[in-house]
LUMVO-991100 format. One record per residue (C-alpha): x, y, z negated; residue in one letter. Coordinates in pm, whole numbers, padded with zeros to 5 digits. Each point is the difference from the previous one (the first is absolute). Example, Ala and Ser with C-alpha at 12.3 -4.5 7.8 and 13.67 -1.06 7.14 Angstrom:
LUMVO-991100
       px       py       pz   type
    01230   -00450   -00780      A
    00137    00344    00066      S
//
This chain:
LUMVO-991100
       px       py       pz   type
    02642   -00050    04923      M
   -00255   -00186   -00205      Q
   -00239   -00229    00186      E
   -00361    00107    00042      E
   -00099   -00301   -00211      L
    00108    00154   -00331      R
   -00117   -00030   -00353      R
    00019    00188   -00309      D
   -00095   -00097   -00303      A
   -00117    00084    00124      E
   -00105    00057    00371      G
    00028   -00229    00288      I
   -00115    00117    00338      S
   -00193   -00200    00254      E
    00113   -00133    00340      P
    00070    00268    00256      S
   -00259    00108    00251      S
    00212   -00162    00272      E
   -00026   -00338   -00176      D
   -00375    00042   -00040      E
   -00042    00096    00363      A
    00187   -00311    00109      E
   -00241   -00216   -00198      D
   -00300    00181    00146      G
   -00141    00087   -00341      E
   -00210    00304   -00083      E
    00198    00177   -00273      T
   -00292    00181   -00163      T
   -00235   -00290   -00060      S
    00155   -00348    00010      S
    00187   -00149   -00300      P
    00379   -00001    00029      H
    00060   -00325   -00191      K
   -00055   -00226    00304      P
    00224    00234    00200      L
    00267   -00011   -00269      L
   -00018   -00379   -00019      L
    00031   -00027    00377      R
    00289    00243   -00010      K
    00168   -00200   -00277      L
   -00040   -00322    00199      S
    00151    00166    00307      F
    00290    00147   -00201      L
    00078   -00335   -00163      E
    00006   -00173    00339      K
    00221    00278    00136      A
    00231   -00047   -00300      L
    00039   -00372    00071      E
    00077    00072    00364      A
    00250    00266   -00100      T
    00174   -00239   -00238      R
    00057   -00236    00294      E
    00084    00248    00273      L
    00082    00339   -00149      G
    00293    00158   -00174      G
    00027    00051   -00376      K
   -00099    00367    00026      D
   -00318   -00098    00183      E
   -00077   -00264   -00265      V
    00044    00262   -00274      A
   -00238    00239    00180      A
   -00255   -00277    00053      S
    00015   -00101   -00367      L
   -00060    00361   -00097      R
   -00316    00018    00213      K
   -00139   -00321   -00152      V
    00073    00139   -00347      G
   -00183    00323    00080      D
   -00310   -00187    00109      C
    00004   -00230   -00304      L
    00029    00303   -00228      L
   -00310    00159    00150      V
   -00187   -00326   -00059      L
    00096    00003   -00368      G
    00238   -00297    00031      K
    00269    00163   -00210      Y
    00215   -00306   -00070      F
    00007   -00113    00363      Q
    00073    00356    00115      A
    00290    00026   -00246      K
    00143   -00328    00130      E
   -00005    00127    00360      R
    00155    00334   -00096      F
    00272   -00178   -00199      Q
    00080   -00231    00290      E
    00014    00300    00231      S
    00236    00175   -00243      L
    00223   -00307   -00025      D
    00010   -00025    00380      T
    00099    00366    00030      M
    00277   -00051   -00256      K
    00118   -00299    00203      G
    00033    00228    00300      I
    00143    00313   -00164      L
    00176   -00145   -00306      G
   -00110   -00057   -00360      K
    00101    00348   -00114      E
   -00123    00180    00311      A
   -00236    00296   -00019      A
   -00252    00097    00265      S
   -00343    00161    00027      A
   -00150   -00342    00070      E
    00156   -00155   -00311      I
   -00112    00294   -00215      A
   -00353   -00035    00136      D
   -00010   -00376   -00063      L
    00114    00053   -00358      R
   -00283    00246   -00044      N
   -00252   -00246    00144      M
    00120   -00280   -00228      I
   -00027    00240   -00293      G
   -00359    00083    00093      I
   -00090   -00372    00008      C
    00161   -00048   -00342      L
   -00195    00300   -00133      H
   -00326   -00144    00130      L
    00092   -00329   -00170      E
    00043    00209   -00319      K
    00372   -00076   -00018      K
    00073    00365   -00062      H
    00361   -00014   -00121      R
    00114   -00205    00298      E
   -00207    00224    00226      A
    00158    00316   -00140      L
    00353   -00133    00048      E
   -00073   -00098    00360      M
   -00171    00331    00089      C
    00270    00209   -00167      Q
    00268   -00187    00196      T
   -00183    00068    00325      G
   -00049    00366   -00091      Y
    00365    00050   -00090      Q
    00110   -00172    00320      M
   -00206    00245    00204      R
    00159    00294   -00184      L
    00348   -00143    00059      D
   -00076   -00046    00369      L
   -00174    00327    00076      F
    00125    00242   -00263      G
   -00204    00218   -00232      K
   -00377   -00020   -00025      E
   -00158    00202    00277      E
   -00322   -00017    00198      N
    00029   -00372    00066      D
   -00321   -00208   -00019      P
    00193   -00323   -00063      D
    00180    00150   -00299      I
   -00337    00138   -00116      A
   -00144   -00351    00028      E
    00290   -00143   -00202      S
   -00054    00264   -00269      L
   -00367   -00094   -00014      G
    00086   -00368   -00042      S
    00241    00074   -00284      V
   -00269    00214   -00163      G
   -00255   -00283    00016      L
    00247   -00243   -00158      C
    00066    00247   -00283      L
   -00375    00035   -00044      L
   -00027   -00378   -00027      G
    00259    00016   -00280      L
   -00210    00270   -00172      K
    00269    00264    00048      K
   -00263    00254    00093      Q
    00202    00322   -00004      Q
    00283   -00144    00209      E
   -00259   -00145    00235      A
   -00178    00333    00040      Q
    00331    00175    00076      D
    00085   -00249    00277      M
   -00352   -00002    00142      L
   -00011    00381    00004      S
    00331    00012    00188      K
   -00135   -00255    00247      S
   -00318    00200    00059      L
    00191    00327    00045      D
    00231   -00162    00254      M
   -00291   -00143    00199      F
   -00168    00343    00003      K
    00318    00169    00122      R
    00034   -00257    00279      F
   -00363   -00017    00116      Y
   -00108    00352   -00095      G
   -00160    00143   -00310      E
   -00351   -00005    00146      K
    00031   -00314    00209      S
   -00266   -00270   -00023      D
    00239   -00292   -00002      N
   -00043   -00355   -00131      A
    00351   -00004   -00152      H
   -00067    00323   -00190      V
   -00336   -00137   -00117      A
    00169   -00321   -00124      A
    00253    00210   -00194      A
   -00281    00202   -00161      I
   -00175   -00326   -00090      L
    00317   -00129   -00168      R
    00047    00312   -00210      I
   -00367   -00020   -00095      G
    00066   -00344   -00144      R
    00277    00150   -00215      S
   -00243    00263   -00134      Y
   -00253   -00271   -00079      L
    00265   -00198   -00187      A
    00054    00301   -00231      T
   -00376    00053   -00046      N
    00014    00327    00196      S
   -00341   -00081    00145      H
   -00078    00338    00157      A
    00333    00008    00188      K
   -00037   -00364    00100      A
   -00355    00046    00130      L
    00100    00311    00196      S
    00292   -00189    00159      S
   -00213   -00299    00097      F
   -00271    00221    00148      Q
    00258    00200    00196      E
    00164   -00317    00133      A
   -00337   -00150    00094      S
   -00112    00311    00189      A
    00335    00025    00179      M
   -00015   -00363    00109      L
   -00354    00038    00130      E
    00110    00299    00210      R
    00318   -00175    00118      A
   -00168   -00330    00088      L
   -00323    00135    00146      G
   -00363   -00075   -00086      P
   -00092   -00355   -00092      G
    00358   -00126    00001      K
    00088   -00254   -00268      A
    00346   -00008   -00153      H
    00151   -00164   -00312      P
    00124    00332   -00136      D
   -00350    00146    00030      L
   -00135   -00296   -00196      A
    00271    00059   -00261      R
   -00097    00366   -00031      C
   -00364   -00093   -00057      L
    00081   -00267   -00260      S
    00238    00243   -00172      S
   -00279    00259   -00021      I
   -00205   -00278   -00155      G
    00280   -00064   -00251      D
   -00010    00367   -00104      C
   -00375   -00003   -00054      H
    00025   -00331   -00187      K
    00264    00147   -00233      A
   -00237    00291   -00064      L
   -00284   -00248   -00063      E
   -00196    00127    00300      K
   -00096   -00350    00103      H
   -00260    00091    00264      E
    00254    00213    00188      E
    00268   -00265   -00046      A
   -00232   -00268    00136      L
   -00088    00209    00305      K
    00364    00050    00095      H
    00098   -00362   -00065      Y
   -00281   -00110    00230      Q
    00117    00247    00267      M
    00353   -00140   -00038      S
   -00124   -00357    00037      L
   -00197    00094    00311      K
    00311    00160    00153      T
    00209   -00309   -00080      M
   -00260   -00228    00157      K
   -00007    00220    00308      Q
    00377   -00022    00030      F
    00070   -00357   -00110      Y
   -00325   -00184    00069      G
   -00281   -00126   -00221      E
    00168   -00300   -00165      K
    00353    00127   -00045      T
    00201   -00149   -00284      V
    00215    00301   -00086      H
    00130    00111   -00343      P
   -00143    00350    00038      E
   -00344   -00127    00103      V
    00004   -00225   -00307      I
    00085    00292   -00229      Q
   -00282    00215    00138      V
   -00249   -00287   -00047      L
    00106   -00021   -00365      K
   -00034    00378   -00042      S
   -00353   -00005    00146      I
   -00096   -00284   -00234      S
    00143    00190   -00299      D
   -00196    00314    00091      C
   -00326   -00194    00022      H
    00079   -00144   -00341      G
    00050    00348   -00147      E
   -00329    00127    00145      L
   -00183   -00274   -00190      N
   -00321    00016    00206      R
   -00215   -00298    00096      V
    00092    00031    00367      D
    00363    00067   -00089      S
    00028   -00323   -00201      V
   -00098   -00199    00309      E
    00236    00200    00221      E
    00282   -00043   -00252      M
   -00044   -00378    00014      S
   -00006    00001    00380      C
    00321    00204    00038      Y
    00170   -00194   -00278      L
   -00074   -00327    00183      D
    00148    00142    00322      R
    00303    00120   -00195      Y
    00052   -00348   -00150      K
   -00040   -00171    00338      E
    00265    00221    00156      M
    00233   -00047   -00297      M
   -00027   -00378    00045      V
    00072    00036    00374      A
    00299    00224   -00071      L
    00142   -00245   -00255      K
   -00043   -00286    00247      Q
    00200    00197    00254      E
    00272    00058   -00260      S
    00012   -00370   -00089      L
    00045   -00093    00364      Q
    00312    00221    00008      L
    00146   -00143   -00320      A
//
């Protein structure tokens, strides 16, 4: 089964309530970024200890957990490296040509990282390999959430390659499978993430009404599933995607409102000064909207958000240089 820390192109879930309870954090009010950083530090220390004392299977599992946490934090390259090392370790245990649910899942995770790095062809190949491995292992497509997740990942990669119709077909199959598994009327975060993904495919084909309806449905479902006042990356993505729809329709006031709501949700989840690719993108979108409104107050706001965007871009590039 997939870990609770899961993306998506685009959705990655937050630490489990058990992890939060152990840290003594209030889940509805305090930012998760410090929690995630503490969790990452703990997982990295556990990984080093496991390398010294544990077996290869335990090392592979520990690498996977570190990768999950890095992915949530927007550290796509580092996450990919951990997933790849975990995959190589599993192959060392089972054999280079071995197939297993864990190997299929790791291929999918590596593909997601490549997609987020905009390496869409490599991402598609990796996700398709993981998807096919799951089919070979478990037979025909049925009500399996892991196969549904793999379908969704393939769909996102196709969308990145601008193969919109193929992407929509895969994303629709993924959504249908999630609904069959969780229930047609279930308020479930996985179903909401699948609706969000298919909304992005509608937006890519300029089907703005369908896209907006999908994003609003996903947002409402997440709010019901998570509970009042709960911040979550997928909720922030829904809000920014609604903003994207309004921006495409030149409804800049509405777009600005939803981008600001998205930024607020991200800050609530990650913390005030998070350097995260998605936070950076929303800052740029807010600045662009203020520029389009062309009011006296908007010009000042545009400059303010543009400065914050540039500061975070510099910080992100510095992080990348340190890895080079």
